[in-house]
Every structure is written in structure tokens, then in C-alpha cells.
Steps between C-alpha positions, in 0.01 A plus 500: 500500500859523375682190384687349788299683765395300800129418540360658820435258779343513845157633604479739202494213249149381405608199295340183635680260271761310691410678821559295813173459688513596862340309785180708497444432131547129550259493795238697311533274197476190714192618691325605179577165341377319808165685497458429129573131543258486793215626282588255224519217751169603657327498161652161418406357840143623463468335162652175628266490802192558284603235248582253778169569677299446182671179392220281637236697312702489180533122535131458588338743256777605263606853418339565160188299577465700821516823297225406253265313736196681647398248769564584865382240751711457810291201616588289196846657455409643160665832438524739206638854491353628173227714661737677738758554224230655280375702795846637571560598139155654443498703824851629426399588144198694624722683748754597233231619256340719766816618675746589222313796343420646843854453634672647195255791498578572863874477429475744206288742702744506791814522285393742224165664564435564869622825664799448734297533821228261384761264355660419835162458670362258241825303492491467880148354505579262213805374687293459815258271312792279399577440868147399607485131608309269269260392776383863530428507128314173543284636782414808296416286200284264706305778669472755220595361158330160516151645578557760228578227243199293612251789482639724225776357282347153466154613387652764270733248340226243453268760343747636245759223460315185597520378139877456540445247789762697699220640721260209503356323803416636845699788644631398841756776535782263592631408160786501250415860415531604866842335521616672181382842619661475843824382340488801265456734798796338672743514209418852378724666762791265421484553124439872540790557742753324277368652176507845659867471586583373151304778329658768722845390382432571132747781415356849520679594177286250305181646645603858428622412151163346409312802638733734313400326175140605564368181659224512760554360847312182406704455183817547702388235749384256233795537260788559740430412863317169460731354229807595702360348819328196346749239622463621859122519470488143366714391794257672738205324337668160527580566865135580561402181317732297721335654806156417366592140427627434850247700703321285755302657783295766320413260216405224741251731671310604184537235227253248645742202505313263271705241314362520148556672167213739429448721195330770705706758685218522756546137605714406802837349420838435656871567444808298584592724790147506644472121466815448704389752764155342533587131506848458642379492860226255404734256322476177700718271293851503363383486139263796559785710642727395216237604244475846655878529490487404133259787446763724658758354264282587201460851638877533524546375146238746375672787680832391353353497149354848551837635619688344208247643256529840669877504465484401134232761430687779676819403321323498164329836561819660630672413173232674292489868400419752767305824487605836367565548130461128426142515618400777261 
């Protein structure tokens, strides 16, 4: 532009700096801000209500003593949440160990290996599984998976791995193992769907460049696709973990709902969500109700810790080197 020439104005100018916002922009900004503040207020109100509802239990039992205690006797007002906290963590860990390899394998198959026609069909059925209600998974687990664990998995585990004490004791079917397996089945579609979308967005040039260097398809996936998509895959895994931690109905139907810490995966157990679902309607005193609300508070805190850890992990991984030449 020549010195002294006038800068173009009007609709042809795309400069946003100093631009006067019209009424539509102001309305859109205000509505968007309102919706955002509503969600923040809702989260804050939920936390306040849970803390307020559990104040009697915190005063009666204490917060940290409640976490480490194992006694649960509503008649004598003795309550401890250690067994359900351990049950929640162990069942979620089993679900993640079983689900992650399967989910990532499905995602890689759909995104990089399957033919186009088969790709859309498999992706459709995986997405359908993600929409199945949890009570349907629970019914399937109760009618099919629980007898299978009692008659097949339990005896097999006791015969070959009984020395580890993880498969000791009688095999009832309803157990910590059943809860972990049904949680794995439920979170596989979620992890797979998100990981598939992340993997599909890895640039085609990186794939073709690795193949042009003489790499096999597996080497291309391992050295380029997975490193480039790792932050998104980790996010998908953490999202599946959050779903496993908070799942209620399916776990309640198959875990056995026994308030104790057991070394065996074949023994019945309980989680925080299943405890609340089972006993809230039976709570006949204010302190009993407050204790159950305190369990919900611990569940919220645990979910918050998982989300904070997930954000830090994704941020750390995203800063690291990606695939391509750096991976060779």
C-alpha cells in the first residue's frame, strides 16, 4: 500500500481490531457467557449441596477417619468407607486393564486396517454399544456373564492362579471380577470411539512418508500414528476411567454388595456408587443419610482428582516429541 493511501473500510475489511460490535454479536456473546456461567454455577451448587448434606457425618465420624475405617454398622452408627473406596478403585483398574488394549486395537483396525466398507459397519456397531443403557449391560452380565464366571473362570483361576490369592475362596459369580469385566465391556466403545477419531486425524503425509522409507504397516502405526495420537488416546482412556468410577446400576447388579475388603477377585464386594444405590432408600436416620452423602462427596473428590491428573498427563504428553522422524 502506498504511503498516504487510505486503508479500505466497510464490509471488505477483515480487521477485527477496533471493530464496533453489532447487536447480534453482543447478544451471542451474552448468551454464550450466560450458558457458561450456568454450568459453573451448577457445578458449584452441586458441590455445596453435597458438602452441606454431609456435614453431620463429617462432624460425627470425621472425613479422614471415615476414609480409612472398615466398619459399617447402621444400627450402632459406625461407618467406614474404606471397603467401598477400595472396591471402586480395584474394579475401575480391572476395567482399564481389560478395556484399553481391546479399545485401542479396535480403533487402529477401523482407522488404518479395515477396508472402507467394513470400516463403516464396524464403527456403527461400536457406536451402538456406547448408547446401550447400563441396566441392559447389567441384565446381560447377571444372566450370562455371572454363571460363566462361577462355572468356568473361577475354577480356572483357582486351579492355575490360586497361589496368588486373587482367585481364592468360593466362586459365586457375583464378585469384584464380574464388576471389572462388565465395566470393561461398557467403556470399550467410549475409548474406542474417541481413539478412532484421534487416530484418523493423524496427517496422511506422515503415514505415507513412513511407508516410503520402507516401513511396514505395523511399524508405521507404532512409530508414527500412536505417538502422534497419544495425547488424545490418553484423554480417551481417562474418560473411560471416569465412566467406570461413577457407574452404578450394572455394577450394583453383579458385584455382590458386601461391605468388606477381600484379597480375592472372586469374592463379593461393593463400590461407592453401588453402596449409595443400595442403601439410600433404606436410610432411616439423618446421620445415615448424611453418611451416604459423604460417600458421594468422596466420589466427587475422586473424580476431580482423576480429571486433574488427566489434564496434567495430557499436557505433559502433548509437550513431548511426536512420531515421524523423531521416533526412528
